N, C-alpha and C positions, 0 to 999 in steps of 0.2 A: 521400433516403429520406423517404417520406411515411407518415404514420400516420393511421389512420381514427378512432381513439378513444384516450382516456387509458390504457386498459388495455394496448393494443398498444404504446404508447410505453413504459409501465412495464416490460413484458416485455422490450422491446429494451434498455432501460437496465440492467435486472437481469441480462440475458444478458451484456451487456458487462462488468459488474462481476464476474460469475462467471468469465468467461474471463480477465480481468486478475488476479483473485484466484488462479486456478490458476497463471498464469505468474509472478506476483509472488513466490510462494514460491521459485521458482528464482532470481529476481533477488536476493532477500535472501540465499540460499545463496551466490550468486556474490560478492555484496558481502562476505560473511563471510570467504570464502577470500582475498580481496585486501586485507583490512583491516590485516593485519600487526600486530594487537594483540589479545591474548586477550580482554580485556573487550569490545571492539567486536565481535569475531567471535562471542562467546557471545550478546550481545544480538541480533545479526542472525540467528543461527541460531535463537534462541528465537522471533523474529518470524516466520521461515519456518515453524516448527512451528505457530505460532498461526494461520497461514493455513488449516490443515486444519479448524479449528473454524469458521472463517468460511465455508468451502465447505459445511460441513454446515448452517449457518444459511441460506445462500442456497438450497441444495437444499430445505430445509424450507419456505422462502418460496415456491418454485415449487410445492411440494406443496399448500400452503395456498391458493394462487390457482388451482390445478388447471391449470397451464400447464407447458410444456417450454421450456428455453432455445432461442433461435434462434442460428444460426451467424453469426459476425461475423469480420472480418478481423484485428483486433488490431494494425493498423499503427502506431498511436501508441505503444504500449508497446514494439514492436520497435524503433522509432526511438529511444526513450529508452535502451534497452539498447545499441544500436549506438553512439550518441553517448557514453554512459558508457564503453564499452570504448575508443573512440578517444581520449577525453580522458584516461582513466587511463593508457593506454600512453605518453602524453607526460610523465607525472609521475615524476621520479626520486627526489625527496626523500621519505623515509618519513613525516615529519610532515605535509607537504602532502598526501600520499596519504591519510593518516588523516582529515584535515579534509575532503578531497574526498569520500571514501566516506560520512562522516557527513552531509555536506550533501546528498548524493544520497538517503540514507535518509530524511532529514527531508523533502526535496522529495517523494519518493514517498508518504510517510505523509500529507502535507497534500493532495496530489493525490487520494489515496484518500478522505480525510475529506470533501473537496468532493463526491465521487461519492456517498458514503453520505448526506450531507445532502440531496442532491437525491432520492435514492431514498426516504428516510424521508418527505419531503414528498409524493412521488408515491404512496407506499403510503397515506398519509392521504387524499390527494385521491381515490384510487380506492376508499376505504372498507376498506382492508386494514390495520386497526390492529394486529393481531397480527404481521403481517409487518413493520410499522413498528417494533415493539418489537425483533424479531430484528435488524433492520438497524441500529437505534440502538446495540445492543451492539457491533456491528462498528465503528461510528463511534467509540465510546468506546475500543475497543482501539487504533485507529489514532492517536487523539489522545494516548492514554497513551504509546504507543511514540514518537511525535514528541517529547513532553516529556522522556521518559527519554533519548532520543538527544541532545536539546539539552543536557541536564545533563552527559552524557559530554563533549560538545564544550566546555562551559563549564569543566569540571574540567581538561581538557587545557590550555585557555587560562590558567586560574589557575595551574597548575603551571609553565607556561612563563614567566609573569610573575614568579612567586615565584623561579624559577631565575635570572632576570636581576637580581633585587633583592639 
């Protein structure tokens, strides 16, 4: 894929994030269903809901730059979901399943955070500072979610250690 200018590349990156944001809501809903823990399911469902506000921010970013999203394949995210399903199907232990689901949620949040960081820089590079502000709020959401998910995982580990003692 070749790009003629920074704006074209920015539109492509933003289009990719828009498409993955749309699909990631479904991924978080699927993670919530298989979590087998009310606290984890609630957190993942809330994250899926929060994706709707991210979509609104991305759409506003497109409006501000007066561009439309371009069509992309989404192959990387499809592979992530397929691998997740295959790996999850092989896990019988409920505790291991919870840990696996949480680790994938954190993995997804950090992957997304990396995308947001690049987009914020690209927005600044192309002189779209208001767009950068919108995208930075999305970055903050993903970082906050990753931290909250990490705390759930830590509390599970602490409870397991306390039970042994």
